[in-house]
Residue, then its C-alpha position, 0 to 999 in steps of 0.5 A: m029106574v031113571l038111569a035104566t030109562i035113559v040108557l034104553s031110550s038112547a038105543a033108539n039112535i046110534y049117536t045118542f047111545a054112543a054118547v051115553v056109553l061114552a059118559i058111562t065109560l069115562g065115569s067108570l074109568w075115573e073110578l078105576a083110576g081111584l082104585t089104582a091110586r089106592k094101590g099106590q100108583a094111579l093109571i095115567f088118566p088122560v092117556a086112558a081117557v083118550a084111548v077109551a073115547t077113541y074106542i067108542v068113536l071108532a065103534t060108532l063110525g064102524l071102524q072098530h075092527a080096522y083100527e083095534k090093533p093100531l089103537l092098542a099099540f098107541t095105548v101101550i106106547a103112550s102108557l109107557g111114555f107118559s108113565l116116565i113122568g114121575e118117580r121111577q118107583g111104580y113105573f111098571a104099575r102106572s103103565a100096566f094099570t093104564v093099559f088094563g083100564v083102556l081094555y077093561i073099560g073102553w075095549l069091552a064097552s065098544y062092543f055095545i056100540a058095535l052091537r048097536n051098529l048092526p044093520h036093521v037089528g042093532a037097536a033090538y039086539t042092544i035092548a035085548s042085551i041090556v034086558a038079559i044082563a039086567i035080568t041076571d043081576i035082578f034074579a041072582m040077587l033075588v034068589g041069592t037073598t031068599l034061597g042062597r046058602t052056598p057061597l059062590t066065592s070068597i071074593s064076594p061073600n054075599k054071592t051064592w051058587e043058588g043066586a048064580v044059578g037063579g040068574l042063569l036060569a032066568t036069563t036063559a028063559v028070557g033068551a028063549s023068549f027072544g024067539l017070540i020077538p020077530a024083530l030079533h030074528i032069533s030062534w028059541w034054541d039060539g036064544v037059550l044059548i045066547g042067554a046062558i052065555t050072556s048070564v055067565a059072562a055078566q056074573c063073571g064081570d060082577i066078580v071081577e069088579s068085586a076083586l078089584k075093589r077087594d084088592a083096593r080095600v074099598k066097599d064101593a068103586g065110587s059114590f056117584l049113584a046114591g044107594h048103588g055105589g059108583i058107576l063101575d059098581r052099577f055097570d060091572s056086569y055089562t063090561f063082560g055081558g055086552i061083548a059076550f052077547y055079541a060073541a054069542l050072536y056071532i057063534t050062532g050065526h046072527i052076525p056075519r063071519 
């Protein structure tokens, strides 16, 4: 609850929100580095951290789209260069893990900043996206634990189709309710599509993070949040959910093409 309050209240200002997102992404990156280390070759954290922070800063300054490609090129080159330090065995894994970490953590998260940076509606859209993703998590868990019978995937045995559908329906309903909020300027039918896209993406983000943990043979990515595992465990749905919400707004014409 405290964490949710901090994140939601920070959306009132682009710079406080960017600071919170930066802290979350760097913490998540640190935990991902631990997962890659368990696979035998840790990602190059200094390179990845600089690139992730740069993605957040560029998005905050509204320069994200102009410099995305050069930043990706820098990340690849720096990853290949710094991965030369150390044993030749594992060179490919170190460099590949580093690039993956930057894109998975930094690039995806930067779209939350891009969402917040939208003129006039940025704060409202950001809060709406966070609420939509949270509703997906909450109802997928509630419906899954009470009515769940059919396993969704072997990657995460506790997830069920019933829970996934419950999360989808609840978030779709929340999306429809966006039409009742004047500050969002979203019709109910556009809200239905936005909610559905966001919910599916959020659940996919959860499954992907579960796959990373299973591959590393750990239950949680970290132990930073008591009772919730690590930072990455808590925000796994938001990795895909944020950019999906942004994309859904673009598809429905609420972001200029």
